[in-house]
N, C-alpha and C positions, 0 to 999 in steps of 0.2 A: 385693364384691372389693374387700380393699384389699391390693396389692402393695409397698407402704412407711405402714408405719402407726407410730404413735406415742402415748407416753404424752404427753398434753396439760396443761401446768402454768399456773396465770393469777394473775398477783396483781397487786399497787397501788401506787406507794410516791407520796411528798407529791409530788416533783418528779422528772424525768427529767434528771437534769444530767451533764457526765464529767468524773468525779475526786474525788472523793469518796467512800466506799464508801455504797451506799444500802441501807439497811433494807429491806425487802419488809414488806407484809401476811401473814399464814397465807394458802398459796395454795390455788386449789381442782384438785385432780385427775382430769381424766376419760383415757376413753379414747378414741384421737383418728385421726383419717386418714381420707380421702372417705368411701370403705365403707361403714369403721365406723359413722362417725357418719351416713350413710343408715340403715342397720340401725338405729340407737339412735332416731331421729327416727319412724321408722316405728313401729316399736315402742309409741315414748312419744303414738302418734295411734290406738292402738289395732290394729294392723294386727300381720303376723307375716312376721318376717323373719330370716335364718341370717345372720350375717356370717362369710364367708370371709378369715381372716389367717392371712396369711405372718407368724411369729412367729421370733423368737431370743433367744435367752439371761434374764438375770433381769429384765431390762426387759418382756421378751416376757410371761414371765409374771405378772408386775404389769398388764398390759395384758390378759390374759387374766381377772385376780382383778376386774379393775372392769369389764370386759364382764358377767359374773357376777351382780357388784353392781346390776346395771339387769336381769339377767334377760332379758340379750340371749342367744340362742344364735348358740354360736362355731363353727365348722368351723374347728381347727387344723391348718395349714400348717407343719410346723416346717424354718427354715431354718439357714444358717447365719448365723453373726453376731448382733449383737445390737441388738433394736428399739432406735429412737430416740426424742430425747423432742424437743418442740416448746414454749415456753414461749410469753407474752406478759405484756407489762409495762403497766399502766397509769397515768401519770401523772394526779396524781390533781386536780392544779392547772388542767390543760387541759383535761383527757378524752380527748386523744388515749394513741393504743394503738398499742405499739411489736411486732411480732410476730416470731417467731423464729423456723426452723426449722430443726433441725442434717438432715446427708444421713444417708443413710440407710447400712448396709453396703453393700460390694457382692456380688450373687450368684453363685453359681456353676451352669454350664446343668444343673447336677442340681438342682440348687434349680428352676428353670427350669421343666425337664421335670416333678416333681415337683406344683408349681402346677396344671401344664396339665393332668395329668392329674386332679385334687383334684377342678379345676376341671368336669372333664367326666363326672365321677362324683357330682356334689354337683345337677347342674344339674338343675331339672324340665321334666317333659314340656310344652310352652306356656308354661312362666316367666318372668317379668321377672329378668333379669341386673341389675346397675349393677356396673360399672368405674370407681369415682372414687378422683381423689387422686394421686400420682405413679407411674411407671413406675420401681421397682425398678434399681440401679446394676446392672448386669451381666447383666440380664432383654434386653436392646434395644429399640431402638424399636419394629420391629413387634413386640412382642407382645401390644396388640390384638389382630390379626389373628391369632394363633396363639389367640386364647380364643375367637375367634368361629367358627372353624374346628373348635375343640375342642367347641363345646356346640350345634354345629349342626343334630348328630342329632335332638337334644330340640325346640330352640327358637330363633328367630331375634330373640328382643329381647331385645340388648344396649342397654342404655341407661350412652352414655360420656360422663365430665367428666373429662378430665386435662387434662396441660398440658405446658409446652415441646417436646421433641423426638417425642416419641408422639405427640403433636397435630397437630406440624407434618406429621408421616411421615402422619398418616392422612388428612390433606386433601391434601395433596401428591400422596400415590400412592394413591389410596383401591381398593378390591380390589370386596369386597362391600358394600355400605349398609350402616350401622350402624341401630339401629332408629331413637333418637335420640341426638344432640349437643345436650351443653351447652357455653354458653364462656360466661363475663361479659365484662363490655364490653371491658375490657384483653385478652382473650385474641382476640375478634371481629378488634379494631384490628390486634396486630399479625399474624391471619392472614390478614389481608384487607390488610395493608399499607399502611394508610393511615385517616384517624380517617375516624371514624361517625359525623358529626354530629350525624343526623338518624335519625328511627324510622324511614323510606324508607330512609336508607345501609341501616340493618343489616336490612331485609327484604331489599334487593337482593341484600346479600353472603347471606344466606342463602339466599337465591333460586337464585343460583350456586353454590353447595353442593351443593343437592339433585338442581341440575339435573347436576353433574358425579358423582354418586352417591355423597358420601360418608356422604349420612345421608337417612331416608325422612320423618324431622323435626328439626328446628333449632329447639332453645329458646336463647337469647341472654337475658342482662343489658341493663338500662341503666341504672345504678345509679339513681339515687330518682325516674328517669322512670317504673318495671318494666321488665316483660320481655314480651318477641314469643314469639309460638311461631308457625312457619312448616312449612306441607307441600307439597305439587304444587300442592293444589285451595285451601288456608284459609291465612288469615294473622290472627293475631290479636295484640293487645296486653294485658296486664293493668297497670292504676294502681297503686301503690307505696301504701299509706296514710300521711299525715302522723303521726310519729312518731321522739321520741326512739331517737335511737342510743346502745346500752350499748355491745357489741361486738358484732363484726362475723364474728366467729369461728362456722363451721359453720352460716352462714347458705345458702350456695350449696348445700352437702349435702343440708339442710333442707331445701330447694326440690324438690331432685332425689327424696329421703324423700317424701315431700307428694305430688309428681307420679305418682310411680309406684305408691306404695299407690292414687290416685283411679284408676288404669288399671288397676288391677288390678281393682278394683272394677264398672269397667264403666261410668265416665264419661266421658263424650264429652270430648274437647281441650282444649277450652275452661275446662269443669271444672275437670280436672287441673291447666291453668296457675295458674287463680285458687287453689286449694290452697297450689299452688306458693309463690306470692308471699307469701300469708298464715304461710303458718310461715315463710319467710325475714322475716318484716315481723317475726313472735314471735320467732325466735331475735337477731336482733337488737336486741333488748329485754329480755335476759338480762345476768347479769354473766360476764363468763370464756369460761371454756368449755361454758357450760349452752347445754343446744337448747331448742326449745319447750315448750309446752305445752298441751295440744288444749285446753281451757278457752281460750285465749288465741286459738291460733288457728283456734276455733269464730264466736270474739268478733270475730274481723278479716275473717273472711271476705266480712263484707257490702261492705267501706269498701275491698275490690280489685275495682274493675271494668273490666272486660271489653270491648273492643271488637273488634269484625271492621273489619280494613284496610283 
């Protein structure tokens, strides 16, 4: 599910400097937004996924055309306003990437009700449901809770990777635990209210979230160190293989996609974590808004070492 999708553009210039007009290279253009990228990653890895997207206007039509070009099935939910764009510019001299995300337009209460109805109808029995990306303005910070309630007659496997106020509410006021909550290092530290300097710090914070009923499984990135996965009874860390980083766009989404696909195929949690890290690493080796390729992910698996902590 992508509540605030985007058409993603990525380009580069010789140097990013203030003042003069900067002449960019021809851009790569891809469908974007958290859930969209999760679905794209699953399909690229040989799985089956449907991208439920809230789209509007000419930009929304373009996003759907881009999804169709990648043969990613879409469940379209028309909403008011225009689908947003985001863009990234790489400085060719330094290799640094500058990422710009435009705000989505405010959705109405009717848009929210329509989304909930479509989500309830689209969920499969005992299926895996992913909410990835930000909650569109106007839907309210409690919208993930509405999703959880709407899908509960058919499944309780909601995987959440969101941010800002919606994430803060989910952590501060848990109602029913989500199946998996994923955070990156920065999000986890903001949620904790202090730095998480060590793996042990991240695990301890994850344990508090589980004890408070936020989620049954917590997955948290630790940048170049890898990612941890914590349940009530198990703690794992998967180390990130050493490789050159070309672009970080979509890496977290590829992680969630590969993790979810692996779980849906019956993998154990440690193996699913390994697939997630491999997919994220493969994505960071691609340019712009490109995502992981299956042969690269499979080759990286052997270099993604999982340890029980």
